[in-house]
C-alpha positions in Angstrom: -4.0 1.7 21.1 -1.1 3.9 21.9 -1.5 7.4 20.2 1.3 9.2 18.4 3.5 11.9 19.4 2.3 15.5 19.1 3.3 16.9 15.5 4.3 13.0 14.8 2.2 12.7 11.7 2.9 16.5 10.9 6.4 15.8 10.8 6.6 12.6 8.9 4.5 13.7 5.9 7.0 16.4 4.7 9.6 13.8 5.0 7.3 10.9 3.0 7.1 13.6 0.4 10.8 14.1 0.3 11.2 10.7 -0.5 8.5 10.9 -3.1 10.5 13.7 -4.9 13.3 11.4 -4.8 11.7 8.6 -6.8 10.5 11.0 -9.0 14.1 12.4 -9.4 15.1 8.8 -10.6 12.3 8.2 -12.5 13.3 11.4 -14.4 16.7 10.4 -15.1 16.0 7.0 -15.8 13.1 7.4 -18.5 15.1 10.6 -19.8 17.9 8.3 -20.9 15.3 5.8 -22.2 13.8 8.3 -24.3 17.2 9.5 -25.4 18.1 6.1 -26.7 14.8 5.6 -28.1 14.2 9.1 -29.9 18.2 10.2 -30.7 16.6 11.9 -33.6 14.8 14.4 -31.2 15.9 17.4 -29.9 16.8 17.1 -26.2 14.7 19.6 -25.0 12.1 18.0 -26.7 13.3 14.8 -24.6 13.4 16.5 -21.2 10.0 18.5 -22.0 8.2 14.8 -22.9 9.9 13.2 -19.7 8.5 15.8 -17.3 5.1 15.7 -18.9 5.1 12.0 -18.2 6.3 12.2 -15.0 3.9 14.9 -14.2 0.7 12.7 -15.3 1.8 9.4 -13.8 2.0 11.6 -10.4 -1.0 13.7 -10.9 0.5 17.3 -11.4 -1.0 19.8 -13.8 1.2 22.3 -14.6 -0.5 25.4 -16.0 2.7 27.3 -16.7 3.8 27.7 -20.3 5.4 26.0 -22.3 4.7 23.4 -20.2 1.1 23.4 -20.4 0.9 23.5 -24.4 3.4 21.1 -24.7 1.3 18.7 -22.8 -1.6 19.2 -24.9 0.2 19.3 -28.1 1.6 15.7 -27.2 -1.1 14.4 -25.1 -1.1 10.8 -27.0 2.9 10.6 -27.3 2.9 11.2 -23.5 0.1 8.2 -22.8 1.8 5.9 -25.2 5.4 6.5 -23.2 3.3 5.8 -20.0 1.7 2.7 -21.3 5.1 1.2 -22.1 7.2 2.6 -18.8 7.0 -0.7 -17.3 8.6 -2.5 -20.3 11.1 0.3 -20.9 12.2 0.8 -16.9 11.0 -2.7 -15.0 13.5 -1.7 -12.2 11.5 1.4 -11.4 8.5 -0.5 -10.6 8.8 -1.3 -6.9 9.9 2.4 -6.1 7.4 4.0 -8.3 4.4 1.9 -7.1 5.7 2.7 -3.3 6.0 6.6 -4.3 2.3 6.3 -5.4 1.1 4.7 -2.6 2.7 7.0 -0.3 1.9 10.2 -2.3 -1.7 8.7 -2.4 -1.6 8.5 1.8 0.1 12.1 2.5 -2.6 13.5 0.1 -5.3 11.6 2.3 -3.8 12.7 5.0 -4.1 16.3 4.2 -7.4 15.8 2.8 -6.9 16.1 -0.6 -7.3 12.2 -1.9 -6.7 11.7 -5.6 -6.3 8.1 -6.7 -6.2 9.2 -10.3 -2.3 8.3 -10.5 -2.6 5.0 -8.7 -5.1 4.3 -11.7 -3.1 5.5 -14.7 0.0 3.3 -13.3 -2.6 0.4 -12.5 -3.8 0.5 -16.1 -0.4 1.2 -17.8 0.7 -2.1 -15.7 3.4 -0.3 -13.6 1.6 -0.5 -10.4 2.6 -3.8 -8.3 -0.9 -4.5 -7.0 0.2 -7.2 -4.8 3.0 -5.6 -3.2 2.7 -4.8 0.4 2.2 -0.9 1.2 5.3 0.4 2.1 5.8 1.4 6.0 7.5 4.4 6.6 11.1 3.1 7.7 11.1 1.1 4.9 10.2 3.5 2.2 12.5 5.6 3.3 15.3 3.3 3.8 14.7 2.4 -0.3 14.6 5.7 -1.0 18.4 6.8 0.6 19.6 3.1 -1.1 17.7 4.1 -4.9 18.7 7.9 -4.3 22.1 7.3 -3.4 22.8 5.1 -5.8 21.9 7.7 -8.3 23.8 10.1 -6.6 20.8 12.2 -5.3 20.9 11.3 -1.9 23.6 11.4 0.8 22.9 8.6 3.4 22.3 9.8 7.0 26.0 9.9 9.2 26.1 7.2 11.9 25.2 8.7 15.4 27.8 9.8 17.4 28.1 7.7 20.6 
């Protein structure tokens, strides 16, 4: 069995985590637009806070800073409701979200901090595509570049000079 080059994993994990962050940003934009359509009467700041709280919970992030912690506590039911209907309102994000959550779990395991709660939350909400093949790094990063570019978040790499 061939061993990977020294430092390969240590360089790959931050790149993969950046890919997860791009998917989070895409989800933030798409969910924010969905909430604006569904809750036009709500204050834009409230919708933004709700969007962030939903994504934080989906990705297993607990923001202890105020006013975010109080908002999450006060709106726990609404956050859970938005997670449960996410797949229906943002079906085109199920593939990137499934891949990002799996990559995040892999990176966390490699860093010694395994947490399967985000995968369990996504599975329970019908977001996680359980039959989807686990993404390999090149395929995941290619998908991230494509989706990031389509949302104006990522500039694709330039062709190698030669």
